[in-house]
C-alpha positions in Angstrom: 0.0 0.0 0.0 1.3 3.4 -0.9 1.1 6.1 1.8 2.6 8.9 -0.2 2.7 10.0 -3.8 5.6 12.0 -5.3 4.8 13.7 -8.7 8.0 14.7 -10.5 9.6 15.7 -13.8 12.7 13.8 -12.8 11.7 10.3 -12.1 15.2 8.8 -12.2 16.6 11.2 -9.5 13.7 10.7 -7.2 13.7 7.0 -7.7 17.4 6.8 -6.9 16.9 8.8 -3.7 14.0 6.6 -2.5 15.9 3.4 -3.2 18.7 4.4 -0.8 16.3 3.4 2.0 15.4 -0.3 2.3 11.8 -1.0 1.2 10.9 2.7 1.2 9.7 2.3 -2.3 6.9 0.0 -1.0 5.4 3.0 0.8 6.0 5.7 -1.8 4.6 6.0 -5.3 6.6 7.9 -7.9 4.7 9.3 -10.9 5.1 11.9 -13.6 3.5 15.3 -13.1 0.7 14.5 -15.6 -0.4 11.3 -14.0 -2.7 12.6 -11.3 -3.9 15.7 -9.5 -2.0 16.7 -6.4 -3.7 16.2 -3.1 -2.7 16.8 0.5 -0.7 13.6 0.7 1.4 14.5 -2.4 4.9 16.0 -2.8 5.9 17.6 -6.1 9.5 17.6 -7.3 9.8 19.9 -10.3 12.4 22.3 -11.7 15.0 21.3 -9.1 12.8 22.1 -6.1 10.6 20.2 -3.7 7.2 21.8 -3.6 5.2 21.2 -0.5 1.5 21.9 -0.8 -0.2 23.3 2.2 -1.8 20.7 4.5 -5.4 21.9 4.5 -6.6 18.7 6.0 -4.6 19.1 9.2 -2.9 15.7 9.0 0.0 17.4 10.8 0.3 20.7 12.8 0.1 23.6 10.4 3.9 24.4 10.5 5.4 25.7 7.3 8.6 24.2 5.9 11.0 26.3 3.9 10.0 27.3 0.4 11.4 26.8 -2.1 13.2 23.7 -0.8 16.0 22.8 -3.1 15.9 19.2 -4.4 18.5 16.9 -2.9 18.2 13.3 -1.8 18.6 14.4 1.8 15.9 17.1 1.7 13.5 14.8 -0.1 14.0 11.9 2.3 13.7 14.3 5.3 10.3 15.5 4.1 9.2 11.9 3.1 10.0 10.5 6.5 8.2 13.4 8.2 5.1 12.7 6.2 5.4 9.0 7.1 5.7 9.9 10.8 9.3 8.6 11.1 10.7 11.6 13.0 14.1 10.0 13.8 15.1 9.7 10.2 13.4 13.0 9.2 15.7 14.7 11.8 18.8 12.9 10.7 18.4 13.8 7.0 17.5 17.4 7.8 20.1 17.9 10.5 23.1 16.1 9.1 22.5 16.5 5.4 23.4 12.9 4.7 22.4 9.3 5.0 22.0 7.9 8.5 24.4 5.5 10.1 27.6 6.9 8.7 26.7 6.8 5.0 28.2 9.3 2.5 26.8 12.8 2.7 25.8 14.7 -0.4 24.4 18.0 1.0 24.9 20.5 3.8 23.0 21.0 7.0 19.5 22.6 6.6 18.8 24.4 9.9 15.5 26.0 8.7 14.2 22.6 7.7 15.4 21.0 10.9 13.7 23.7 13.0 10.4 23.4 11.2 10.5 19.6 11.5 11.3 19.9 15.2 8.5 22.3 15.8 6.0 20.0 14.0 7.1 17.0 16.0 6.9 18.9 19.3 3.4 20.2 18.6 2.2 16.8 17.5 3.6 15.1 20.6 2.7 17.8 23.0 6.3 18.1 24.1 7.2 21.1 26.3 9.0 23.8 24.3 10.1 27.4 24.2 8.3 29.7 21.9 10.2 30.7 18.8 11.8 34.2 19.0 10.2 37.2 17.4 11.5 37.3 13.8 13.2 40.4 12.4 10.7 42.2 10.2 11.6 42.1 6.5 10.1 42.2 3.1 7.1 40.2 2.0 9.1 37.1 1.2 8.1 33.6 2.1 10.9 33.3 4.6 9.6 36.3 6.7 6.0 35.1 6.4 7.0 31.5 7.4 8.8 32.7 10.5 5.8 34.8 11.7 3.3 32.0 10.8 5.3 29.4 12.7 5.7 31.6 15.7 1.9 32.1 15.8 1.3 28.4 15.4 3.7 27.6 18.2 2.1 30.2 20.5 -1.3 29.0 19.6 -1.0 25.2 19.8 2.3 24.6 21.7 2.8 23.2 25.2 4.9 26.2 26.3 7.1 26.6 29.3 5.5 30.0 29.9 2.0 30.7 28.7 1.7 33.0 25.8 -0.1 36.3 26.1 -3.2 36.5 23.9 -1.9 39.7 22.3 1.3 37.9 21.3 -0.5 35.2 19.4 -2.8 37.7 17.6 0.2 39.9 16.7 2.1 36.9 15.2 -0.9 35.9 13.1 -1.5 39.5 12.0 2.1 40.0 11.0 2.1 36.7 9.1 -0.9 37.9 7.2 0.9 41.3 6.5 4.0 39.5 5.0 2.1 36.7 3.2 3.5 36.8 -0.3 0.4 35.5 -2.1 -3.3 34.6 -1.8 -2.6 31.0 -0.9 -0.4 32.0 2.1 -3.0 34.5 3.3 -5.7 31.9 3.2 -3.7 29.3 5.1 -2.8 31.7 7.9 -6.3 33.1 8.0 -7.7 29.6 8.6 -5.5 29.2 11.7 -6.1 32.7 13.0 -9.9 32.5 12.5 -9.8 29.1 14.3 -8.0 30.7 17.3 -10.6 33.5 17.4 -13.5 30.9 17.2 -12.0 28.8 20.0 -11.7 31.8 22.3 -15.2 33.1 21.6 -14.1 36.2 19.6 -16.8 35.6 17.0 -17.0 39.1 15.6 -13.2 39.3 15.1 -13.3 35.9 13.4 -15.9 37.1 11.0 -13.8 40.2 10.2 -10.6 38.1 9.6 -12.4 35.7 7.3 -14.0 38.6 5.4 -10.6 40.0 4.6 -9.7 37.0 2.5 -10.2 37.7 -1.1 -12.4 34.7 -2.0 -12.8 35.6 -5.7 -9.0 35.8 -6.0 -8.7 32.4 -4.4 -11.4 30.7 -6.5 -10.2 32.2 -9.8 -6.6 31.0 -9.3 -5.8 27.6 -10.6 -5.9 24.9 -7.9 -7.2 27.2 -5.2 -10.9 26.3 -5.3 -10.4 23.8 -2.4 -9.2 26.6 -0.1 -12.6 28.3 -0.3 -14.2 25.3 1.2 -11.6 25.0 4.0 -12.2 28.6 4.9 -16.0 28.0 4.7 -15.6 25.2 7.2 -14.3 27.7 9.7 -16.9 30.3 8.7 -19.9 28.1 9.2 -18.5 27.1 12.7 -18.4 30.8 13.6 -22.0 31.3 12.4 -23.1 28.2 14.3 -21.7 29.7 17.5 -23.6 32.9 16.9 -27.0 31.2 16.6 -28.8 31.9 19.9 -32.5 31.9 20.8 -34.5 33.4 19.1 -32.7 32.2 16.0 -32.0 34.6 13.2 -33.7 33.0 10.2 -31.3 34.5 7.7 -28.2 33.4 9.7 -29.6 30.0 10.3 -30.2 29.5 6.6 -26.7 30.8 5.8 -25.2 28.4 8.2 -27.2 25.4 6.8 -26.1 26.2 3.3 -22.4 26.6 4.2 -22.5 23.4 6.2 -24.0 21.5 3.3 -21.4 22.7 0.9 -18.5 21.8 3.2 -20.1 18.3 3.9 -20.3 17.6 0.2 -16.6 18.7 -0.2 -15.4 16.4 2.5 -17.5 13.5 1.3 -16.0 13.9 -2.2 -12.5 13.8 -0.8 -13.2 10.7 1.3 -12.4 12.4 4.7 -14.7 10.4 7.0 -13.7 11.9 10.3 -14.5 15.4 9.1 -17.7 14.2 7.5 -18.7 12.7 10.9 -18.0 15.9 12.7 -20.0 17.9 10.2 -23.0 15.5 10.6 -22.9 16.1 14.3 -23.1 19.9 13.6 -25.8 19.3 11.0 -27.9 17.5 13.7 -27.6 20.5 15.9 -28.8 22.9 13.2 -31.7 20.6 12.4 -32.6 20.6 16.0 -32.7 24.4 16.0 -35.5 24.1 13.4 -37.3 21.4 15.3 -36.5 18.8 12.5 -35.9 16.1 15.1 -36.1 13.1 12.7 -33.6 14.8 10.3 -31.3 15.5 13.3 -31.5 11.9 14.5 -30.6 10.7 11.0 -27.5 12.9 10.9 -26.4 11.7 14.4 -26.9 8.0 13.5 -24.7 8.4 10.4 -22.0 10.1 12.5 -22.1 7.3 15.0 -21.6 4.7 12.3 -18.6 6.6 10.9 -16.9 7.0 14.3 -17.4 3.3 15.0 -15.9 2.3 11.7 -13.0 4.7 12.1 -12.4 3.5 15.7 -12.3 7.0 17.3 -13.8 6.4 20.8 -13.8 10.0 22.0 -15.6 11.3 18.9 -18.0 8.4 19.2 -18.7 9.3 22.8 -19.2 12.9 21.9 -21.7 11.9 19.2 -23.5 9.7 21.8 -23.6 12.8 24.1 -25.1 14.9 21.3 -27.6 12.2 20.5 -28.6 12.2 24.2 -29.1 16.0 24.1 -31.2 15.7 21.0 -33.4 12.9 22.4 -33.7 14.7 25.7 -34.8 17.9 24.0 -37.3 15.9 21.9 -38.7 14.2 25.1 -39.0 17.6 26.8 -41.1 18.8 23.9 -44.0 16.4 24.7 -42.5 13.1 23.6 -41.7 11.2 26.9 -41.1 8.0 25.0 -37.6 9.4 24.1 -36.4 9.7 27.7 -35.2 6.0 27.7 -33.2 6.2 24.5 -31.8 9.5 25.7 -30.7 7.8 28.9 -29.0 5.0 27.0 -27.1 7.5 24.8 -25.9 9.4 27.8 -24.8 6.3 29.6 -22.8 5.2 26.5 -21.1 8.6 26.5 -20.2 8.3 30.2 -18.0 5.3 29.4 -15.5 7.9 28.0 -16.6 11.1 29.7 -15.9 10.2 33.3 -15.9 12.5 36.3 -12.1 12.4 36.3 -11.2 13.2 32.7 -14.2 15.3 31.6 -15.9 16.7 34.7 -17.9 19.4 32.9 -19.5 17.0 30.4 -20.0 14.4 33.1 -21.8 16.9 35.3 -24.0 18.1 32.4 -25.0 14.5 31.6 -25.8 13.9 35.3 -28.0 17.0 35.3 -30.0 15.7 32.3 -30.1 12.2 33.7 -31.6 13.7 36.9 -34.5 15.1 34.9 -34.8 11.9 32.8 -35.0 9.5 35.9 -37.7 11.7 37.4 -39.8 11.8 34.1 -39.2 8.4 32.6 -42.4 6.4 32.2 -42.4 3.2 34.3 -44.6 1.2 36.6 -45.4 2.7 40.0 -43.4 0.3 42.1 -40.2 1.3 40.3 -40.7 5.0 40.7 -38.9 5.1 44.1 -35.8 3.5 42.6 -35.8 6.1 39.8 -36.3 8.9 42.3 -33.2 7.8 44.3 -31.1 7.6 41.2 -32.4 11.0 40.0 -31.6 12.7 43.2 -28.0 11.2 43.2 -27.5 12.5 39.6 -28.6 16.0 40.6 -26.2 16.0 43.5 -23.3 15.0 41.3 -24.2 17.7 38.9 -24.2 20.4 41.6 -20.9 19.1 43.0 -19.3 20.5 39.9 -21.7 23.3 38.9 -21.5 25.1 42.2 -23.0 28.5 42.9 -19.7 30.3 43.3 -18.1 29.3 40.0 -21.1 28.5 37.8 -24.1 30.5 39.1 -26.3 30.2 36.0 -25.8 26.5 35.7 -26.3 26.0 39.4 -29.6 27.9 39.4 -30.8 25.8 36.4 -30.0 22.6 38.1 -31.7 23.8 41.4 -34.8 24.6 39.4 -34.9 21.2 37.6 -34.1 19.4 40.9 -37.0 21.1 42.6 -39.3 20.2 39.6 -38.1 16.6 39.9 -38.8 16.5 43.7 -42.4 17.3 43.0 -42.7 14.2 40.8 -41.0 11.8 43.2 -43.2 9.4 45.1 -44.1 10.7 48.6 -41.1 10.2 51.0 -41.7 8.6 54.4 -39.7 11.0 56.5 -39.6 14.2 54.6 -41.8 16.5 52.5 -40.7 16.6 48.9 -42.6 19.8 48.3 -40.9 21.6 51.2 -37.5 20.4 49.8 -38.5 21.7 46.4 -39.3 25.1 47.9 -35.8 25.2 49.3 -34.2 24.5 45.9 -36.5 27.0 44.2 -35.3 29.6 46.7 -31.7 28.7 46.0 -32.3 29.2 42.2 -34.0 32.6 42.9 -31.0 33.9 44.8 -29.1 33.6 41.5 -32.0 34.4 39.1 -32.5 38.0 40.2 -34.8 40.5 38.6 -31.8 42.4 37.2 -29.9 39.4 35.8 -32.4 36.8 34.6 -35.9 38.2 34.7 -37.5 35.6 32.4 -35.9 32.7 34.2 -36.9 34.2 37.5 -40.5 34.4 36.5 -40.5 30.7 35.5 -38.9 29.7 38.7 -41.4 31.8 40.7 -44.3 30.1 39.0 -42.8 26.7 39.8 -42.4 27.8 43.4 -46.0 28.9 43.6 -47.3 25.6 42.2 -45.3 23.7 44.8 -46.3 26.0 47.6 -49.9 24.8 47.5 -48.8 21.3 48.5 -46.3 22.0 51.3 -47.4 20.1 54.4 -46.9 22.8 57.0 -48.8 22.5 60.3 -47.2 25.5 62.2 -49.5 28.6 61.8 -46.6 31.0 61.9 -44.8 29.1 59.1 -48.1 28.9 57.1 -48.5 32.7 57.3 -44.8 33.3 56.3 -45.2 31.0 53.2 -48.5 32.6 52.3 -47.0 36.1 52.4 -44.0 35.0 50.4 -46.3 33.5 47.7 -48.3 36.7 47.5 -45.1 38.8 47.0 -43.7 36.5 44.4 -46.9 36.2 42.4 -47.2 40.0 42.4 -43.6 40.3 41.2 -44.1 38.3 38.0 -45.9 41.3 36.5 -42.7 43.4 37.0 -40.5 40.8 35.3 -42.2 39.8 32.0 -44.8 40.8 29.5 -45.7 37.2 28.5 -49.5 37.0 28.6 -49.5 33.3 29.5 -47.1 33.7 32.4 -49.0 36.7 33.6 -52.3 34.8 33.5 -50.8 32.0 35.5 -49.5 34.4 38.2 -52.9 36.1 38.4 -54.6 32.7 38.9 -52.3 32.1 41.9 -53.1 35.6 43.3 -56.8 34.9 42.9 -56.5 31.6 44.8 -54.4 33.2 47.5 -57.0 36.0 47.9 -59.7 33.4 48.6 -57.8 31.9 51.5 -58.2 32.9 55.1 -54.9 32.7 56.9 
């Protein structure tokens, strides 16, 4: 099986270089320039130089090697072994300029190539490293551009002895873009810079950076059409992050169209992992439009791909996303989907444990707490489900505490209180009184100034539970009554939603009919 193709106008010279290494020819295919179109796994040897196409598929960290790289057996073998993940031989050929193990040398040392290979290897292996020094500003040559780009990549992705300042990473990317000698270089650095901005939540800045790329220039240049799709893959991810309730219909449609184009592009190039990831995102977008069956179809395809490709973490993430989808579906009046949601979440927990993924673990426990309280089952099993539900909520709150995650904490308190009202009656405690306590905890976070709508919803839940609290002490009864009146009256100051206001008024009317 060939793992690498070299297209060349000098087959004898390339063949001779490859034959110096025992059985290397079994891994490398040599073909004339006219035989096939270059792809990301291809090297070109033409006009006395080794041409290294940009690795748009991210098979390796996005470090740039010197360009042009003069053809010599040593330089060629160094790059070939790097692409074949044999770093020891890649180093030897680049560093010593000759055949390993004392063989005759035919070239000089190549420190620029050695440094680039070393940086690539360290990034891939997560090895501790020192950030490359600031380059000396020069002209818009590939060398100046390469140095700034590689510094940016090292600061962005590297396991550094000292954490890089955010401004230093941005400066390096911006200077790489300034010195980029052509459209291809600008596009490649833009992809990395926009990815950084996306990952750090700087969505407006990411949109601005992507907008600066001259897409017509790229698409009109020979061989550059693929780059438009690679940039579109980052762009749709930015738009996806910007979709919040209530969803902007235009942005949603724009995101769906971009996602579909990128999906077709990756499918045509037989890149299954990327296809699977895009299908997971497609499911999320379909969920936004309440197309639950369509979303489930996308997730099911992604699960099949990740199983076939044997990538357990991606498989677990898809199971998690499937659980979210089914949980949402069940919450929208389809309780039959609670059980498959539970099964998907439990499959995800085989990878996302409390030790290695505490945030995801806690979020799954939060949803399982709701599911165990709501799942349809025979009455005699409800007490078991209640105990498991309560334990899940407690595990969720152990991570999402009030001090560090107030919003999440309040949401879990509200859902836990709702669940308590659905548990079978407890022998030694009042579930409704406990629910009132958790609603109050949620309301301490959901203030009128910060979360008025969420506060109104929690107040209405609190009022509903208040009617069922088993309180015999007259003084406590009066205190609860007064608090319910105050909270029911407050709803009108929080929201303008007619349905919520009617519900609050109904509570006030019932309260007014009581004699306390």
